[in-house]
C-alpha positions in Angstrom: 0.1 0.1 -0.2 2.8 2.5 1.0 4.2 1.5 -2.1 2.0 2.1 -4.7 1.1 5.2 -3.0 4.8 6.2 -3.2 4.6 5.2 -6.7 1.5 7.7 -7.5 3.5 10.7 -6.0 6.6 10.3 -8.3 4.7 9.5 -11.3 2.8 13.2 -10.4 6.5 14.8 -9.4 7.8 13.9 -12.5 5.0 14.9 -14.7 5.4 18.4 -13.0 8.8 18.3 -13.8 8.3 17.5 -17.4 6.2 20.4 -17.5 8.9 23.1 -15.9 7.2 23.2 -12.6 9.4 21.4 -10.5 13.8 21.8 -10.4 14.6 17.6 -9.5 13.1 14.0 -10.2 12.0 11.4 -8.0 12.6 7.5 -8.3 11.8 4.8 -6.3 14.8 3.3 -4.3 15.7 0.7 -1.3 14.0 3.6 1.2 10.5 3.9 -1.2 8.7 1.2 1.8 10.3 2.7 4.7 7.1 4.6 6.8 7.8 7.6 7.5 8.4 6.7 11.4 11.1 4.4 9.9 12.2 6.8 7.5 12.9 9.4 10.6 15.4 6.8 12.3 17.6 7.4 9.3 17.6 10.4 10.3 19.8 11.0 13.2 21.5 14.4 14.3 20.7 15.9 17.5 21.8 18.7 18.4 23.3 18.0 22.2 24.2 20.2 24.7 25.9 22.5 22.0 30.1 23.0 22.5 31.5 25.8 20.9 34.3 25.4 19.0 36.0 28.8 17.0 34.4 30.7 14.7 35.5 30.5 10.8 37.5 33.4 9.8 36.9 34.5 6.3 39.6 34.4 4.1 41.1 37.6 3.4 42.3 38.7 -0.3 41.7 34.7 -1.7 40.1 34.6 -4.8 37.1 32.0 -4.2 36.2 30.2 -7.3 32.5 29.9 -9.2 32.9 25.9 -8.7 34.5 23.4 -6.9 34.0 19.5 -6.4 36.1 18.1 -4.1 35.9 14.4 -5.4 38.0 16.0 -8.0 41.0 16.4 -6.1 40.2 13.2 -4.6 39.5 14.5 -0.9 36.0 12.5 -0.7 35.8 8.8 0.0 33.2 6.4 -1.7 29.7 6.6 -0.9 28.7 4.6 2.2 25.9 3.4 3.8 24.8 3.9 7.2 21.9 1.1 7.2 18.8 1.6 9.5 21.4 3.3 11.9 20.2 6.8 12.8 24.2 7.1 12.7 24.4 10.2 9.6 26.1 12.2 12.1 29.3 9.8 12.1 29.3 9.4 8.5 29.5 13.6 8.6 31.8 13.7 11.1 34.2 10.8 9.5 33.6 12.8 5.4 34.9 15.8 7.0 37.9 14.4 8.7 38.9 12.6 5.7 38.9 15.6 3.9 40.9 17.5 6.2 43.2 14.3 7.0 44.1 14.6 2.9 45.0 18.3 2.9 46.8 17.8 5.7 48.9 14.5 4.9 47.9 14.4 1.0 46.7 10.7 2.2 42.9 9.8 1.8 42.5 7.7 4.6 38.8 5.8 4.9 38.1 6.4 9.0 35.8 4.4 11.2 32.1 5.4 11.9 31.7 2.1 13.9 34.5 4.2 16.0 32.2 6.9 16.5 29.0 5.3 16.8 30.5 3.0 19.9 32.9 5.5 21.7 31.9 8.7 20.8 29.7 10.2 23.4 26.6 10.3 21.5 23.7 7.7 21.1 25.2 5.7 18.7 22.3 4.3 16.5 19.7 6.5 17.9 21.2 10.1 17.0 24.4 12.2 17.3 26.1 15.5 16.4 29.2 16.2 14.6 31.0 18.3 16.8 30.8 16.1 19.7 32.3 13.6 17.5 35.0 16.2 16.5 35.4 16.4 20.4 35.9 13.0 21.2 38.3 12.4 18.7 40.4 15.3 20.0 40.3 14.0 23.6 40.8 10.7 22.5 43.8 11.6 20.3 42.5 9.6 17.3 40.0 7.7 15.1 40.7 4.2 14.0 41.0 3.4 9.8 37.5 2.2 8.6 39.5 -0.8 8.0 40.6 -1.8 11.1 37.1 -0.7 12.8 35.0 -2.0 10.1 31.1 -0.5 9.9 28.4 -2.8 11.4 25.1 -0.8 11.5 24.3 -1.2 15.3 25.5 -0.2 18.8 28.3 -2.0 20.1 30.9 -1.6 22.8 33.8 0.3 22.4 36.6 -1.4 20.7 39.1 1.5 19.5 42.6 0.7 19.2 45.6 3.6 19.2 47.6 1.5 16.8 44.9 1.5 14.3 44.7 5.6 14.4 43.6 6.8 10.8 43.3 10.8 11.7 43.2 12.7 14.8 42.1 16.8 15.1 42.7 19.7 17.7 38.8 20.6 18.0 36.5 22.0 15.5 35.4 25.0 13.9 31.7 26.4 13.1 31.0 28.5 10.5 28.8 31.9 10.9 25.0 30.3 11.2 22.6 31.0 8.0 25.2 33.0 5.8 25.5 30.6 2.7 28.4 33.3 1.2 30.7 32.4 4.2 29.9 28.8 3.5 30.7 28.9 0.1 33.9 30.7 1.1 34.8 27.9 3.7 34.2 25.0 1.2 36.4 26.8 -1.4 39.3 27.5 0.8 39.4 24.6 3.6 37.5 21.2 1.7 34.4 19.1 2.4 32.0 20.5 5.5 30.1 19.0 8.0 26.6 20.0 7.6 22.9 19.2 9.0 20.0 19.4 7.2 16.0 19.3 7.5 15.8 16.1 5.1 12.6 15.0 6.2 9.5 14.3 3.2 8.9 11.7 0.6 10.7 14.1 -1.9 13.9 13.9 -0.3 13.3 10.3 0.5 12.9 9.6 -2.7 15.0 12.5 -4.3 16.6 10.8 -7.8 18.6 14.1 -9.9 18.2 17.8 -10.3 18.4 20.5 -7.8 16.2 19.9 -4.8 14.3 22.8 -3.7 11.1 22.2 -1.5 8.9 24.3 0.2 8.3 22.1 2.9 12.0 22.3 4.2 13.1 24.0 7.2 15.7 26.1 8.0 15.8 26.9 11.5 17.8 25.0 14.4 14.7 22.7 15.0 13.9 21.6 11.8 17.3 20.1 11.3 17.4 16.5 11.4 20.0 14.9 9.1 23.7 15.1 8.9 25.8 14.8 6.1 28.5 16.1 4.2 29.3 19.4 1.8 31.9 18.3 -1.2 31.3 21.3 -3.2 29.2 24.1 -5.3 28.0 24.6 -9.2 26.0 26.1 -10.8 23.0 24.6 -13.0 22.4 26.7 -15.9 18.4 25.8 -15.9 18.0 26.1 -12.2 20.1 28.0 -10.8 23.2 27.9 -7.8 23.9 24.6 -5.7 25.2 22.6 -3.2 27.1 19.5 -4.0 26.4 17.4 -0.7 27.3 13.4 0.0 24.6 11.9 1.7 25.2 7.9 3.3 22.6 5.9 2.2 24.4 3.9 -0.2 24.7 4.8 -4.1 21.0 3.3 -4.9 19.5 6.6 -3.1 19.8 10.0 -5.3 22.5 10.8 -8.1 24.8 7.9 -7.5 24.2 8.9 -3.4 24.8 12.7 -4.3 22.0 15.4 -3.3 22.6 18.8 -5.3 20.6 21.3 -2.6 19.6 25.0 -4.2 21.8 27.5 -2.9 21.3 31.4 -2.4 17.5 30.1 -2.2 17.2 31.5 1.7 19.3 28.4 3.2 17.3 25.8 1.3 16.7 23.0 4.0 18.8 25.2 6.5 22.0 23.9 4.9 24.0 26.8 6.3 22.4 26.6 9.7 24.8 24.6 11.5 28.1 24.0 9.5 31.4 23.1 11.0 34.4 21.5 9.9 37.4 19.5 12.2 40.8 21.3 13.0 43.3 19.3 12.1 
């Protein structure tokens, strides 16, 4: 029943897209038959007691490019899949750490989300917060590699081993809330950035390709529910500016695991509301 309803919704949406009334297409995927309750579980971004990082200082006298995609610079590991555990926050955090470690050392090392799920003072599969994950890596003096501590998609006991550390950080930097221009400068000059968005609703759940714009997407702190990784930005001739966002729902979802979210469009889905990155 859910499936048929979703199919009808997709067909109606894509017909509107053909008429130029929508900016993206929808498709059935492995999440299509989830109920809203089940889908909500995937969106595990939870803002706990807020730890303040330092604030990002805008670069001075730097030429900010019109577009950038850190995948082209080998700063981004392949798409991962969080399964039915609400650990999006851990994937967002490892993604930002992987990029900063590459920037510092020249090596791209896949890092362990499971290490964060099991050990980082967050709520594991029930949700968490990227800044707390960065704080854990700092206190712990490291995070293990993906290879040494593979992902299981469930809460487990902490099995961190110092000898398997793949990267570490010295804290984190927060980016001025709600300012897409500052966020653009940060992505251009720093690398991939951890961001939180409002991913609720069928349209996000079954996004296929194109520039995502939704009237039902909130941009306040309260509406944020999903941690993702911002890896670049560009402009589409027809639909305008967009952000390139890496999700953690496998390659079957979206545009090979990615989504383009409208940029300079009133902070669409809150993408600039709570952005941060680790300091290495």
